[in-house]
C-alpha positions, 0 to 999 in steps of 0.5 A: 218137581213140576208140582213144586215149581207150580206151587212156588209160582202160585205163592208168588202170585197169591201171598195169602195162599199156602202150598207145600208138598208133604210126604203124602203129596198133599197141597194146602191153602191158608184160611185165616180165622178169628177165634173167641168172639162174643155176640149179644147172645152173652156179653158181646156188644154186636150181633152175629150179622154185624160180625159177619159183615165186618169180617168180610170187609176185613178179609176174614171168612172163618169165625169161631163164635164163643159166647159164654155158656153160663155166667152165674155167681152165687153166694149162700148163707150157712147152713142153707147155702143153696136156699138162702142165697144171693145169685147174679146171672148174666145172659149166656148160652144156657140161660137164654137157650142153647137151641136158639144159639146153635140154630142162629149160627146155623141159619147165619151160615146158610145165609152167608155160605161164603163165611165158615161159622163154627159154634162153641163157648167160653167157660169158667168151670169153677170159682171159690169164695173166701172172706165174708160179705159181713166183713166186707172182704168177700172174694171170688177166686179164679173167676177169670180162669177160662177155657174155650170149647169148640166142636160141640154140636148137640144142645144137650152137650152144653146143658150138661157141661160140668160147670157150677150153676149149670142147672138140673143134671143127672150126670152125678146122681149116682155119686150124690144120691146116698146123702139124699137117701138119708134125708128121704128116709127121715121124711117118712119118720118125721111124717109119722111122728107129726101125726102123733100128739104132744112132743112127738108131733113137735119132734116129727115136724122138726124132723120133717122140715129139716129133712125137707130143707136138707134134701133141697140143700143136698139134692143129687141133680147138680151140674158139678161135683164141686161147689164154691164153698169148699176152697181151692180144688186145684185143677180137678174141676177143669180136668173134669170139664176137659174130659167131658168135652173130649168124651163128646168129641169136642175140643178145649183150649186154655185161653189167656193163661197169663192175662193180668186183668183179673188178678185183683179186680172189684165187681161191686161189693166183692173182689175177684182174684184170678192169678196168672196161671201158666201152670195150667198147661202142665197141670191138666191133660187131654186139652187140645191147645192154648192161646199162644198170642192174645192181648197180653204178652205171653211167656209160656211160648219162650224156649224151655217154658211151659209149652215146651215142657208139655211138648217134651212130655209128649215126645217122651210118651207121657202125654197122649197128644201134643198141645197146639197153639192158636190166637184168641181174640177175647173180642167183645166190641169194636174199638177201644182195646180191640178190633175184629181181626187183631188176632187171627189163627191161620189154618192149613186146609185142603178145601175151604170147608168147615170139616177141613178147618176142624180137622186142621185144628185137631191135627195142629195144622195152623199158626197164630199171628197178630196183625198191625196197622189199619190194613191188618198187616200180618206175616204169612208163614208160606212154608215151614217144613222139615225134610230129609236132606237126601230125599224129597219127603217133608212134613208140615206143622202137626205132622211127624216125619221119620228121617234117615239123615240130618233134618233140613228146615225150610222157612218162608215168610212174607207180608200180607201187604207184600212189603219189605219188613224187618223180622227176627225168626227164631228156630226152636228145637225141643225147647232149645233156641238153636238159631235166630235168623234176621232179614226182611220179607219176603224171607227165605231160609233153608237150614240143615241141623246137624243134630241127630238123636236115635233115642228120642223124638224131637220137634221144631217150631218157629216164631217171631216173638209176639207176632207169629207162632207156629205149631211144632213138627215132630221128628224121629230118626231111623236106625237104618244108618246105625245098623249100617 
């Protein structure tokens, strides 16, 4: 009890610090970070030093750098599409050197120990062509269907990413080698025939030249099993990338699945079409999470929509892990439609360290928010916990709690400017909106839910639509009461 009183007093003094006693008796503080930042290493307008200085000025001390790992578009002419081709490539991590990229971030972190810097990338694993450049209707589909990658540390992990045009790779050599062997066998035959005279020489030269061209065309050292000429491959290329990053110990997040900027855009002589794709949350598995708040108003976080369907699949045992929510900035430059600090993700950590932040993001101990005004005012989720109505045991975001009685949900929200602002807080249970609380900050509510289901795992989450989105707290019920 004394610890809880001290914690409450501390919250009254420092609104941006979070402290809650969980079932393990652990205390957490809040660290507000910015995810999905681009620098001049790819298509950003500012270098890393500029971002660090601006972040410090605005009160942020955690930055996730997500430059593009590969930005290449290529179109070839049949039947030698990989030889007779037009290729456009913009600066990226892999084109400029991943070692230099990672070393630059590491050096900046050493020079600014007060800032936590975590490297990663934004990736577009796949796109496909329709139409023809000769008819003026050449179209690249799904070019803007992006994922964020976090937590990869080794240069080779970036070099081997299974994305189109990512350079020489031996990852799929065994699968692609059989067709190459066929042309390798033809080359000696062509060489032998070319040494003869007359028609045999001509035939030998034709075989030798064509086998050589086909060997180049169908070489086994590709970065992906897919290509841009075979039509829509659904979500297979994206699942391939998600699985690869997971195997390497990294994390993947779907970013801007409902953005409309790339639905139908022109890039020079080609059209780029990327439909909104909220179904990506349901069609892929093993990813860490997705952007619940960003520049576009999202619907996937509405009660009963795609996010809740994914979480319910997890509760039913149909997924190995939940999907966590974050904010993503898609930040390229200051001014215009975006500012550094508009879309923070707030992490609950025991210590302000890089390792603690990565642990929090893997375990769902964070919430997404949007700032407003010149002072970057945001709502602070000081407390969101679920406890047993008859005991002191409680759980926070990302945790699972076993209850013997009705769940008690505690919510406390303040404003970073310590002002009084009207809010509407929604409480969602397993995809169903069960209550909307109206009030002003500082806002406190303790709600006891009469719902008990011994057969199912459930979860609770809260949001202020478009402004703050929590991650879920999972609940299972003990059968002790039933046995009594």
